[in-house]
ZAGUKOL-735663 format. One record per residue: x, y, z of N, C-alpha, C in turn; residue number from 0; chain. Coordinates in steps of 0.1 Angstrom, whole numbers, plus 5000, padded with zeros to 4 digits. Example, Ala and Ser with C-alpha at 12.3 -4.5 7.8 and 13.67 -1.06 7.14 Angstrom:
- n_X/n_Y/n_Z/ca_X/ca_Y/ca_Z/c_X/c_Y/c_Z/i/ch
- 5132/4943/5078/5123/4955/5078/5132/4967/5078/0/A
- 5128/4978/5071/5137/4989/5071/5129/5000/5079/1/A
***
This chain:
- n_X/n_Y/n_Z/ca_X/ca_Y/ca_Z/c_X/c_Y/c_Z/i/ch
- 5008/4988/5000/5000/5000/5000/5009/5013/5000/0/A
- 5004/5023/4993/5011/5036/4993/5007/5044/5005/1/A
- 5016/5049/5012/5013/5058/5024/5008/5071/5018/2/A
- 4995/5075/5022/4990/5087/5017/4997/5100/5022/3/A
- 5006/5099/5031/5013/5110/5037/5027/5111/5032/4/A
- 5031/5102/5023/5045/5101/5019/5050/5113/5011/5/A
- 5040/5120/5005/5044/5132/4997/5049/5143/5006/6/A
- 5047/5143/5019/5051/5154/5028/5066/5154/5028/7/A
- 5073/5143/5030/5087/5142/5030/5093/5148/5017/8/A
- 5088/5144/5006/5093/5149/4993/5091/5164/4992/9/A
- 5080/5169/4996/5077/5183/4995/5087/5191/5004/10/A
- 5090/5186/5016/5100/5192/5025/5114/5192/5019/11/A
- 5117/5181/5012/5130/5181/5005/5131/5192/4995/12/A
- 5121/5194/4987/5121/5205/4977/5122/5218/4984/13/A
- 5115/5220/4995/5116/5233/5002/5131/5235/5007/14/A
- 5137/5225/5012/5151/5226/5016/5160/5230/5005/15/A
- 5159/5223/4993/5168/5225/4982/5167/5239/4977/16/A
- 5155/5245/4978/5153/5259/4973/5157/5270/4983/17/A
- 5162/5265/4995/5165/5275/5006/5153/5282/5011/18/A
- 5141/5276/5010/5129/5282/5015/5124/5277/5028/19/A
- 5132/5267/5034/5128/5261/5046/5127/5271/5058/20/A
- 5117/5270/5066/5115/5279/5077/5114/5271/5090/21/A
- 5119/5277/5101/5117/5271/5114/5116/5282/5124/22/A
- 5110/5279/5136/5108/5290/5146/5121/5292/5154/23/A
- 5122/5305/5159/5133/5308/5168/5127/5313/5181/24/A
- 5130/5306/5191/5124/5309/5204/5130/5321/5211/25/A
- 5122/5331/5214/5127/5343/5221/5124/5342/5236/26/A
- 5134/5344/5244/5132/5343/5259/5129/5357/5264/27/A
- 5122/5358/5275/5119/5370/5282/5109/5379/5276/28/A
- 5108/5391/5281/5098/5401/5276/5102/5406/5262/29/A
- 5092/5411/5254/5096/5418/5242/5103/5431/5245/30/A
- 5112/5435/5236/5119/5448/5237/5130/5450/5227/31/A
- 5137/5460/5228/5148/5463/5219/5159/5453/5220/32/A
- 5161/5447/5232/5171/5437/5234/5163/5424/5239/33/A
- 5165/5413/5232/5159/5401/5235/5169/5390/5236/34/A
- 5165/5378/5242/5174/5367/5243/5171/5357/5233/35/A
- 5181/5354/5224/5179/5344/5214/5190/5333/5215/36/A
- 5186/5321/5217/5195/5309/5219/5205/5312/5230/37/A
- 5200/5318/5241/5208/5321/5253/5217/5333/5252/38/A
- 5215/5341/5241/5224/5352/5239/5216/5365/5237/39/A
- 5220/5376/5244/5213/5389/5241/5216/5394/5227/40/A
- 5205/5398/5220/5207/5404/5207/5198/5416/5206/41/A
- 5202/5426/5197/5194/5437/5194/5183/5433/5184/42/A
- 5171/5436/5188/5159/5430/5181/5154/5439/5170/43/A
- 5157/5435/5157/5151/5442/5146/5141/5433/5139/44/A
- 5135/5424/5146/5126/5414/5140/5112/5416/5144/45/A
- 5109/5426/5153/5096/5428/5160/5088/5438/5153/46/A
- 5075/5436/5153/5066/5447/5148/5060/5455/5160/47/A
- 5067/5455/5171/5063/5462/5183/5069/5476/5181/48/A
- 5064/5484/5172/5070/5496/5167/5071/5507/5178/49/A
- 5062/5507/5188/5063/5517/5198/5068/5512/5211/50/A
- 5072/5499/5211/5078/5493/5223/5068/5491/5234/51/A
- 5055/5489/5231/5045/5488/5241/5042/5473/5246/52/A
- 5047/5463/5239/5043/5450/5242/5049/5445/5256/53/A
- 5060/5452/5260/5066/5449/5273/5063/5460/5283/54/A
- 5055/5469/5280/5053/5481/5289/5045/5476/5301/55/A
- 5050/5480/5313/5044/5476/5325/5029/5480/5327/56/A
- 5025/5491/5320/5011/5496/5321/5002/5486/5314/57/A
- 5006/5481/5302/4998/5472/5295/4998/5458/5302/58/A
- 5009/5454/5308/5009/5442/5316/4999/5443/5328/59/A
- 5000/5454/5335/4991/5456/5346/4976/5456/5342/60/A
- 4973/5463/5331/4960/5463/5326/4955/5449/5322/61/A
- 4964/5441/5317/4960/5427/5314/4958/5419/5327/62/A
- 4966/5421/5336/4965/5414/5349/4952/5418/5356/63/A
- 4949/5431/5356/4936/5435/5363/4924/5430/5356/64/A
- 4924/5429/5342/4913/5424/5335/4911/5409/5337/65/A
- 4922/5402/5338/4922/5387/5341/4916/5385/5355/66/A
- 4920/5393/5364/4915/5391/5378/4900/5394/5378/67/A
- 4895/5404/5370/4881/5408/5371/4872/5399/5362/68/A
- 4878/5394/5350/4869/5387/5341/4873/5373/5338/69/A
- 4885/5368/5343/4890/5355/5340/4899/5355/5328/70/A
- 4903/5343/5324/4913/5341/5314/4908/5341/5300/71/A
- 4895/5337/5298/4889/5336/5285/4876/5342/5284/72/A
- 4872/5345/5272/4859/5351/5269/4847/5341/5269/73/A
- 4851/5328/5268/4842/5317/5270/4832/5314/5258/74/A
- 4831/5323/5249/4821/5321/5238/4822/5331/5228/75/A
- 4814/5330/5217/4814/5339/5206/4807/5352/5211/76/A
- 4810/5363/5204/4805/5376/5209/4790/5377/5210/77/A
- 4783/5369/5202/4768/5370/5202/4762/5361/5212/78/A
- 4770/5353/5219/4765/5344/5230/4770/5349/5243/79/A
- 4781/5344/5247/4786/5348/5261/4800/5355/5260/80/A
- 4805/5358/5248/4818/5363/5247/4820/5378/5246/81/A
- 4810/5386/5248/4811/5400/5247/4810/5407/5261/82/A
- 4819/5415/5265/4819/5422/5278/4820/5437/5276/83/A
- 4818/5444/5286/4819/5459/5286/4833/5463/5281/84/A
- 4843/5456/5285/4857/5460/5281/4859/5458/5266/85/A
- 4851/5449/5259/4852/5448/5245/4846/5460/5238/86/A
- 4835/5465/5243/4829/5477/5238/4838/5489/5240/87/A
- 4844/5490/5252/4853/5501/5255/4865/5501/5245/88/A
- 4870/5490/5241/4881/5489/5231/4875/5494/5217/89/A
- 4864/5489/5214/4858/5493/5201/4856/5508/5200/90/A
- 4852/5514/5211/4850/5529/5211/4864/5536/5210/91/A
- 4874/5530/5217/4887/5536/5216/4893/5535/5202/92/A
- 4891/5524/5195/4896/5523/5182/4889/5533/5173/93/A
- 4876/5534/5174/4868/5544/5166/4873/5558/5168/94/A
- 4876/5561/5181/4881/5574/5184/4895/5577/5177/95/A
- 4904/5567/5178/4917/5568/5172/4916/5569/5157/96/A
- 4907/5561/5151/4906/5561/5136/4897/5572/5131/97/A
- 4890/5579/5141/4880/5589/5138/4869/5584/5128/98/A
- 4864/5573/5132/4852/5567/5125/4840/5566/5134/99/A
- 4829/5562/5128/4817/5562/5136/4817/5550/5146/100/A
- 4823/5539/5142/4822/5527/5150/4834/5518/5146/101/A
- 4835/5507/5154/4846/5497/5151/4841/5484/5157/102/A
- 4847/5473/5152/4843/5459/5156/4856/5452/5159/103/A
- 4858/5445/5170/4870/5438/5174/4869/5424/5171/104/A
- 4879/5418/5164/4880/5404/5160/4892/5398/5169/105/A
- 4892/5385/5168/4902/5378/5176/4916/5378/5170/106/A
- 4917/5382/5157/4930/5385/5151/4928/5394/5139/107/A
- 4939/5400/5134/4938/5408/5122/4935/5400/5110/108/A
- 4940/5388/5110/4938/5378/5098/4923/5375/5098/109/A
- 4917/5373/5109/4902/5370/5109/4894/5382/5105/110/A
- 4899/5394/5109/4892/5406/5105/4891/5407/5090/111/A
- 4902/5404/5083/4902/5405/5068/4894/5394/5062/112/A
- 4895/5382/5067/4887/5371/5062/4872/5374/5063/113/A
- 4868/5379/5075/4854/5381/5078/4848/5393/5070/114/A
- 4856/5404/5069/4851/5415/5062/4850/5413/5047/115/A
- 4860/5408/5041/4860/5406/5027/4849/5396/5023/116/A
- 4848/5385/5030/4839/5375/5026/4824/5379/5029/117/A
- 4822/5388/5038/4809/5393/5040/4804/5404/5030/118/A
- 4814/5412/5025/4810/5423/5017/4808/5420/5003/119/A
- 4814/5409/4998/4813/5406/4984/4810/5391/4982/120/A
- 4804/5387/4971/4801/5373/4969/4803/5369/4954/121/A
- 4797/5358/4950/4799/5353/4936/4796/5362/4925/122/A
- 4787/5372/4927/4783/5381/4916/4792/5393/4916/123/A
- 4803/5394/4924/4811/5406/4926/4825/5404/4922/124/A
- 4832/5416/4922/4846/5417/4918/4855/5422/4929/125/A
- 4867/5417/4931/4877/5422/4940/4889/5425/4931/126/A
- 4894/5437/4933/4907/5441/4927/4916/5444/4938/127/A
- 4927/5436/4939/4936/5437/4950/4951/5440/4945/128/A
- 4958/5448/4953/4972/5450/4950/4980/5437/4950/129/A
- 4989/5435/4941/4996/5422/4940/5004/5419/4952/130/A
- 5008/5429/4960/5016/5427/4972/5007/5426/4985/131/A
- 4994/5425/4984/4986/5425/4995/4989/5413/5005/132/A
- 4986/5415/5017/4988/5405/5028/4980/5392/5024/133/A
- 4985/5381/5029/4979/5368/5027/4964/5368/5031/134/A
- 4961/5375/5042/4947/5375/5047/4937/5381/5038/135/A
- 4942/5392/5030/4933/5398/5020/4931/5388/5008/136/A
- 4942/5382/5004/4941/5372/4993/4932/5360/4997/137/A
- 4934/5355/5009/4926/5343/5013/4911/5348/5015/138/A
- 4909/5360/5020/4895/5365/5021/4888/5366/5008/139/A
- 4896/5370/4998/4890/5370/4984/4886/5357/4979/140/A
- 4894/5347/4981/4891/5333/4977/4878/5328/4985/141/A
- 4878/5331/4998/4867/5326/5006/4854/5333/5002/142/A
- 4854/5345/4997/4842/5352/4993/4835/5346/4981/143/A
- 4843/5339/4973/4837/5334/4960/4836/5344/4949/144/A
- 4840/5357/4952/4840/5367/4942/4851/5365/4931/145/A
- 4850/5371/4920/4861/5371/4910/4872/5380/4915/146/A
- 4884/5375/4917/4895/5382/4923/4906/5384/4913/147/A
- 4910/5397/4910/4920/5400/4900/4930/5409/4907/148/A
- 4943/5406/4906/4954/5415/4911/4957/5426/4901/149/A
- 4960/5438/4906/4966/5448/4898/4980/5450/4903/150/A
- 4989/5455/4894/5003/5456/4896/5005/5465/4908/151/A
- 5015/5462/4916/5018/5469/4929/5018/5484/4928/152/A
- 5008/5490/4935/5007/5505/4935/5006/5512/4922/153/A
- 5001/5504/4912/5000/5509/4898/4986/5514/4895/154/A
- 4983/5527/4897/4969/5532/4895/4965/5530/4880/155/A
- 4974/5532/4871/4971/5530/4857/4966/5516/4854/156/A
- 4973/5506/4860/4969/5492/4858/4955/5489/4864/157/A
- 4953/5495/4876/4940/5494/4883/4929/5499/4875/158/A
- 4931/5511/4869/4921/5518/4861/4918/5510/4849/159/A
- 4928/5504/4842/4926/5496/4830/4917/5484/4834/160/A
- 4920/5478/4845/4913/5466/4848/4899/5469/4853/161/A
- 4897/5480/4859/4883/5485/4862/4875/5488/4850/162/A
- 4881/5494/4840/4874/5497/4827/4870/5484/4821/163/A
- 4879/5474/4821/4877/5461/4814/4866/5453/4822/164/A
- 4866/5453/4835/4858/5443/4842/4846/5449/4851/165/A
- 4847/5461/4855/4838/5466/4865/4823/5465/4861/166/A
- 4820/5468/4849/4806/5467/4844/4800/5453/4844/167/A
- 4808/5443/4845/4803/5429/4845/4798/5424/4858/168/A
- 4800/5432/4869/4798/5427/4882/4789/5436/4890/169/A
- 4782/5431/4900/4772/5438/4908/4780/5448/4917/170/A
- 4788/5443/4926/4796/5452/4935/4811/5450/4932/171/A
- 4819/5460/4936/4833/5459/4934/4840/5464/4947/172/A
- 4850/5456/4951/4858/5460/4963/4873/5461/4958/173/A
- 4878/5473/4960/4893/5475/4959/4899/5473/4972/174/A
- 4910/5465/4973/4916/5461/4986/4931/5464/4985/175/A
- 4937/5470/4995/4951/5472/4996/4956/5473/5010/176/A
- 4968/5469/5012/4976/5473/5024/4978/5488/5024/177/A
- 4979/5494/5035/4983/5508/5035/4998/5509/5036/178/A
- 5004/5502/5046/5019/5500/5046/5021/5485/5043/179/A
- 5029/5483/5032/5031/5469/5028/5042/5463/5037/180/A
- 5038/5452/5043/5046/5446/5054/5060/5441/5051/181/A
- 5062/5437/5038/5075/5431/5035/5083/5441/5026/182/A
- 5078/5453/5024/5086/5463/5016/5087/5476/5024/183/A
- 5076/5480/5031/5077/5493/5039/5072/5505/5031/184/A
- 5068/5503/5019/5062/5514/5011/5047/5516/5014/185/A
- 5042/5527/5010/5028/5531/5012/5019/5529/5000/186/A
- 5007/5527/5002/4997/5527/4990/4994/5542/4986/187/A
- 4991/5544/4974/4987/5558/4970/4973/5561/4973/188/A
- 4970/5563/4986/4956/5563/4991/4947/5573/4985/189/A
- 4951/5586/4983/4942/5596/4977/4938/5592/4963/190/A
- 4947/5586/4955/4944/5582/4942/4934/5570/4942/191/A
- 4936/5561/4952/4927/5550/4953/4913/5554/4957/192/A
- 4912/5564/4965/4899/5569/4969/4892/5575/4957/193/A
- 4900/5583/4949/4894/5589/4937/4889/5579/4927/194/A
- 4897/5568/4925/4893/5559/4915/4882/5550/4919/195/A
- 4881/5547/4933/4870/5540/4938/4857/5547/4936/196/A
- 4858/5560/4938/4846/5569/4936/4842/5569/4921/197/A
- 4852/5570/4912/4849/5570/4898/4842/5557/4893/198/A
- 4845/5546/4899/4840/5533/4894/4830/5527/4904/199/A
- 4824/5535/4913/4814/5531/4922/4818/5518/4930/200/A
- 4830/5519/4935/4836/5507/4942/4838/5510/4957/201/A
- 4837/5500/4965/4841/5501/4979/4857/5500/4979/202/A
- 4862/5506/4990/4877/5506/4992/4880/5501/5006/203/A
- 4888/5490/5007/4892/5485/5019/4907/5487/5021/204/A
- 4911/5492/5032/4925/5495/5035/4930/5488/5047/205/A
- 4940/5480/5046/4945/5472/5058/4956/5481/5064/206/A
- 4953/5486/5076/4962/5495/5083/4970/5488/5094/207/A
- 4972/5475/5092/4979/5467/5102/4993/5474/5107/208/A
- 5001/5478/5097/5014/5483/5100/5014/5498/5101/209/A
- 5003/5504/5100/5002/5519/5101/4996/5524/5114/210/A
- 4987/5516/5120/4980/5521/5132/4989/5523/5143/211/A
- 4988/5535/5149/4997/5539/5160/5010/5545/5155/212/A
- 5014/5544/5142/5027/5548/5137/5025/5560/5127/213/A
- 5016/5559/5118/5015/5569/5108/5004/5579/5112/214/A
- 5006/5591/5107/4996/5602/5110/5000/5610/5122/215/A
- 4994/5622/5123/4998/5631/5134/4995/5625/5148/216/A
- 4984/5618/5149/4980/5612/5162/4981/5597/5162/217/A
- 4987/5591/5152/4988/5576/5151/4976/5570/5146/218/A
- 4968/5577/5139/4956/5572/5133/4958/5563/5121/219/A
- 4970/5563/5115/4973/5554/5104/4975/5562/5091/220/A
- 4975/5555/5080/4978/5561/5067/4966/5570/5063/221/A
- 4954/5566/5067/4942/5575/5064/4944/5589/5069/222/A
- 4949/5590/5081/4952/5603/5087/4965/5609/5081/223/A
- 4975/5601/5078/4987/5605/5072/4985/5612/5059/224/A
- 4975/5607/5051/4972/5613/5038/4961/5623/5039/225/A
- 4957/5627/5051/4946/5637/5053/4933/5632/5046/226/A
- 4930/5620/5048/4918/5614/5042/4908/5610/5053/227/A
- 4910/5615/5065/4901/5611/5076/4887/5616/5073/228/A
- 4877/5608/5075/4863/5612/5072/4858/5606/5059/229/A
- 4867/5601/5051/4863/5595/5038/4856/5582/5041/230/A
- 4845/5579/5034/4839/5566/5037/4847/5555/5030/231/A
- 4853/5547/5039/4860/5535/5034/4860/5525/5045/232/A
- 4866/5513/5043/4867/5502/5052/4881/5501/5058/233/A
- 4883/5504/5070/4897/5503/5076/4898/5491/5085/234/A
- 4908/5483/5082/4911/5471/5090/4925/5472/5096/235/A
- 4926/5466/5107/4940/5466/5113/4941/5455/5124/236/A
- 4952/5456/5131/4956/5446/5141/4959/5453/5154/237/A
- 4957/5446/5165/4961/5451/5178/4975/5445/5182/238/A
- 4981/5438/5173/4993/5430/5177/5006/5436/5173/239/A
- 5006/5448/5167/5018/5454/5163/5021/5466/5172/240/A
- 5018/5478/5167/5021/5490/5175/5013/5490/5188/241/A
- 5002/5483/5188/4993/5483/5200/4998/5473/5210/242/A
- 5007/5464/5207/5014/5456/5217/5005/5445/5223/243/A
- 4994/5441/5216/4985/5431/5222/4982/5420/5212/244/A
- 4970/5416/5211/4966/5406/5201/4951/5409/5197/245/A
- 4948/5406/5184/4934/5408/5180/4934/5417/5167/246/A
- 4923/5419/5162/4921/5428/5150/4909/5436/5151/247/A
- 4907/5445/5141/4895/5453/5141/4891/5457/5127/248/A
- 4878/5461/5125/4873/5468/5114/4868/5481/5119/249/A
- 4871/5492/5113/4866/5506/5116/4859/5512/5104/250/A
- 4848/5519/5106/4841/5525/5095/4828/5531/5100/251/A
- 4819/5532/5091/4806/5537/5093/4798/5528/5103/252/A
- 4788/5534/5110/4780/5526/5119/4772/5515/5111/253/A
- 4768/5518/5099/4760/5508/5092/4769/5497/5087/254/A
- 4782/5500/5084/4791/5489/5080/4794/5480/5092/255/A
- 4796/5485/5104/4799/5477/5115/4787/5469/5119/256/A
- 4775/5475/5118/4763/5468/5122/4761/5456/5112/257/A
- 4764/5458/5099/4763/5448/5089/4772/5436/5092/258/A
- 4785/5440/5096/4795/5429/5099/4791/5421/5111/259/A
- 4785/5427/5121/4781/5420/5133/4771/5409/5129/260/A
- 4764/5411/5118/4754/5401/5114/4759/5392/5103/261/A
- 4770/5395/5096/4774/5387/5085/4789/5382/5084/262/A
- 4797/5388/5093/4811/5384/5093/4813/5371/5101/263/A
- 4814/5360/5093/4815/5346/5100/4826/5345/5110/264/A
- 4838/5351/5107/4850/5350/5115/4848/5358/5128/265/A
- 4838/5366/5129/4835/5373/5142/4823/5365/5149/266/A
- 4813/5361/5141/4801/5355/5147/4804/5341/5153/267/A
- 4813/5334/5147/4815/5320/5151/4829/5317/5158/268/A
- 4835/5328/5163/4848/5327/5169/4847/5332/5184/269/A
- 4853/5326/5193/4854/5331/5207/4859/5345/5207/270/A
- 4853/5353/5215/4857/5367/5217/4871/5368/5222/271/A
- 4877/5380/5219/4891/5383/5224/4892/5382/5239/272/A
- 4903/5376/5244/4905/5374/5258/4904/5388/5266/273/A
- 4900/5388/5278/4900/5400/5286/4913/5407/5287/274/A
- 4924/5399/5289/4937/5404/5290/4942/5412/5277/275/A
- 4940/5405/5266/4944/5412/5253/4935/5424/5251/276/A
- 4923/5424/5254/4914/5435/5252/4918/5447/5260/277/A
- 4920/5445/5273/4924/5456/5282/4938/5461/5278/278/A
- 4947/5453/5274/4960/5457/5271/4960/5467/5258/279/A
- 4952/5463/5248/4950/5471/5236/4944/5484/5240/280/A
- 4934/5484/5248/4928/5497/5252/4938/5506/5259/281/A
- 4946/5501/5268/4956/5509/5275/4966/5514/5265/282/A
- 4970/5506/5255/4979/5510/5244/4974/5523/5237/283/A
- 4961/5522/5233/4956/5534/5226/4956/5546/5235/284/A
- 4953/5545/5248/4954/5556/5257/4968/5562/5258/285/A
- 4978/5553/5258/4992/5557/5258/4996/5564/5245/286/A
- 4992/5559/5234/4995/5565/5221/4990/5579/5221/287/A
- 4978/5582/5226/4972/5595/5226/4980/5604/5235/288/A
- 4984/5599/5247/4990/5607/5257/5005/5610/5255/289/A
- 5012/5601/5247/5026/5601/5246/5031/5602/5231/290/A
- 5028/5613/5225/5033/5614/5211/5048/5613/5209/291/A
- 5055/5615/5220/5070/5615/5219/5074/5601/5215/292/A
- 5066/5590/5218/5070/5577/5214/5071/5576/5199/293/A
- 5061/5581/5192/5061/5581/5178/5072/5590/5172/294/A
- 5074/5601/5178/5085/5610/5174/5098/5603/5175/295/A
- 5101/5596/5186/5113/5589/5187/5115/5578/5177/296/A
- 5104/5571/5174/5104/5561/5163/5109/5567/5150/297/A
- 5103/5578/5146/5107/5585/5133/5121/5590/5133/298/A
- 5125/5595/5145/5140/5599/5146/5149/5587/5143/299/A
- 5145/5575/5148/5153/5563/5146/5153/5559/5131/300/A
- 5141/5560/5125/5139/5556/5111/5148/5565/5102/301/A
- 5147/5578/5104/5154/5587/5096/5169/5586/5098/302/A
- 5174/5584/5110/5188/5582/5113/5193/5570/5105/303/A
- 5186/5558/5106/5191/5546/5100/5191/5547/5085/304/A
- 5181/5554/5079/5180/5556/5065/5192/5564/5060/305/A
- 5196/5574/5068/5207/5583/5064/5220/5575/5064/306/A
- 5222/5566/5073/5234/5559/5075/5236/5547/5065/307/A
- 5225/5540/5062/5226/5529/5053/5226/5533/5038/308/A
- 5233/5526/5030/5234/5529/5016/5220/5528/5009/309/A
- 5216/5539/5002/5203/5539/4995/5202/5528/4984/310/A
- 5214/5524/4979/5214/5514/4969/5210/5500/4975/311/A
- 5212/5498/4987/5208/5485/4994/5194/5485/4998/312/A
- 5188/5497/5001/5175/5498/5007/5164/5498/4996/313/A
- 5153/5490/4999/5141/5491/4991/5134/5504/4995/314/A
- 5126/5511/4986/5119/5523/4989/5110/5521/5001/315/A
- 5110/5529/5011/5102/5528/5023/5098/5541/5029/316/A
- 5086/5542/5034/5082/5554/5041/5076/5550/5055/317/A
- 5081/5540/5061/5076/5534/5073/5087/5529/5082/318/A
- 5084/5523/5093/5094/5517/5102/5100/5504/5096/319/A
- 5095/5499/5085/5100/5487/5078/5110/5491/5068/320/A
- 5123/5487/5070/5134/5489/5061/5139/5476/5056/321/A
- 5140/5474/5043/5144/5461/5037/5157/5463/5029/322/A
- 5167/5454/5032/5180/5454/5025/5180/5443/5015/323/A
- 5181/5447/5002/5179/5438/4991/5191/5428/4990/324/A
- 5189/5415/4987/5199/5406/4985/5196/5397/4973/325/A
- 5206/5392/4966/5204/5385/4953/5197/5372/4954/326/A
- 5199/5364/4964/5194/5350/4964/5190/5347/4978/327/A
- 5181/5336/4980/5177/5332/4993/5189/5328/5002/328/A
- 5199/5321/4996/5211/5317/5003/5219/5329/5008/329/A
- 5220/5340/5000/5227/5352/5005/5219/5358/5016/330/A
- 5206/5358/5016/5198/5364/5027/5200/5356/5040/331/A
- 5200/5343/5038/5202/5334/5050/5216/5336/5056/332/A
- 5226/5337/5047/5240/5339/5052/5241/5353/5059/333/A
- 5235/5363/5053/5236/5377/5059/5229/5377/5073/334/A
- 5217/5370/5074/5210/5370/5087/5218/5363/5097/335/A
- 5225/5352/5093/5233/5344/5103/5245/5353/5107/336/A
- 5251/5360/5098/5262/5369/5101/5258/5379/5111/337/A
- 5247/5385/5109/5242/5395/5118/5239/5390/5132/338/A
- 5233/5377/5132/5230/5371/5145/5243/5369/5153/339/A
- 5254/5365/5146/5267/5363/5153/5272/5376/5158/340/A
- 5268/5387/5152/5273/5400/5156/5263/5406/5167/341/A
- 5253/5398/5171/5244/5403/5181/5232/5411/5176/342/A
- 5229/5409/5163/5218/5416/5157/5208/5405/5152/343/A
- 5195/5406/5156/5185/5397/5152/5177/5404/5141/344/A
- 5179/5400/5129/5172/5405/5117/5169/5394/5107/345/A
- 5157/5391/5105/5153/5379/5097/5155/5380/5082/346/A
- 5159/5369/5076/5159/5368/5062/5145/5365/5057/347/A
- 5140/5373/5047/5127/5370/5041/5129/5366/5027/348/A
- 5123/5355/5023/5126/5349/5010/5114/5345/5003/349/A
- 5115/5342/4990/5103/5337/4982/5099/5324/4989/350/A
- 5086/5320/4989/5076/5327/4981/5069/5338/4989/351/A
- 5073/5341/5001/5067/5352/5008/5068/5365/5001/352/A
- 5080/5367/4995/5083/5380/4987/5089/5376/4974/353/A
- 5089/5385/4964/5094/5381/4951/5109/5381/4951/354/A
- 5116/5388/4959/5131/5389/4960/5135/5387/4974/355/A
- 5147/5382/4976/5152/5379/4990/5157/5392/4996/356/A
- 5156/5393/5010/5160/5405/5017/5162/5403/5032/357/A
- 5168/5412/5038/5168/5413/5053/5158/5424/5056/358/A
- 5148/5420/5065/5138/5429/5069/5141/5435/5083/359/A
- 5142/5448/5084/5144/5455/5096/5132/5462/5101/360/A
- 5128/5459/5113/5116/5467/5119/5122/5475/5130/361/A
- 5120/5488/5129/5125/5498/5139/5115/5500/5150/362/A
- 5120/5503/5162/5111/5505/5174/5115/5519/5180/363/A
- 5105/5524/5187/5108/5537/5194/5118/5535/5205/364/A
- 5119/5522/5210/5128/5519/5222/5142/5515/5217/365/A
- 5145/5515/5204/5159/5513/5200/5167/5526/5203/366/A
- 5178/5524/5209/5187/5535/5213/5197/5537/5201/367/A
- 5203/5549/5201/5213/5552/5190/5224/5541/5189/368/A
- 5228/5536/5201/5239/5526/5201/5234/5513/5194/369/A
- 5221/5510/5195/5216/5498/5188/5217/5500/5173/370/A
- 5213/5512/5169/5213/5514/5154/5228/5514/5149/371/A
- 5237/5520/5157/5251/5521/5152/5257/5507/5152/372/A
- 5252/5498/5161/5257/5484/5161/5253/5477/5148/373/A
- 5241/5480/5144/5236/5474/5131/5244/5479/5120/374/A
- 5246/5492/5119/5253/5498/5108/5267/5492/5107/375/A
- 5274/5491/5118/5288/5486/5118/5289/5471/5115/376/A
- 5278/5464/5117/5278/5449/5115/5273/5445/5101/377/A
- 5267/5454/5094/5261/5450/5081/5271/5449/5070/378/A
***
């Protein structure tokens, strides 16, 4: 008899030969600019904790207090037993930060995208997504059953061409894009996307996962950064990056949020966010509003490192994500290992996650100048 699982070994062999193999690296201790990797302290450039809040004692205490008051789990889906006052407090805080009418909290950012996309469009509809969109947007498009077509990365002319060719054939159309592209660090051309969505009577969904708390005058994200606050669109994001917790959200009009409460399967049929995560995220939003100096320090770090690194090595970026281009997956792996030996934790990102191999650097507000200089001298 043929073992029906024998193909797994062969597939793993192929992954190894292509230098695409991945394995986890266990980090010890609290999150921060310095972490312990394999028993050795290293400067951490692998984290999306842009404001350094994941290890902040105030978030930790908020999580402890919520756990003592509400227990460790939400115990059910939001429409049964899983919704508490602190969930609604977080939704109001998100809506305030994003300057929208309302918001809805999901158990992860991935689930927020799956739920929103699959609820808003169906088999009679069209999705046009940026080629570099996050996996959750692409998987949400598949789940929806809509016709999904990619447009070239940040290419408004290609998007317009495809809208002219396809839009009239479908009932509804959703244009979907990351606002900060997570593996490149560049921004979407949001004002142009808003204009083209209006021209073609299309909805616009913007994934603000890597922008929330970081971009904009108050940390409201790329929508605020581009002075597009108040525009009717669908904003999605995560609580697990600059907000230092776990979970996701959709923010927008009151009618949008009410609709998703009734139609987003990944919210309706999933246990609600834990009390600890919920309280920590609410505290993070409070800190972001009260301490703009965190965001200012982050941008000082970004600008300093960009000035010191060769522009020829860097991919274009307008965010805390800086990527150093390398020719092959093996070269990226070797460079990452070299940096680790020098006390720098910076991961190699390779195909098929990205089209070209690179070292991805995530900057944090809590990086000190000495940390940045160490990276520069070690690269």
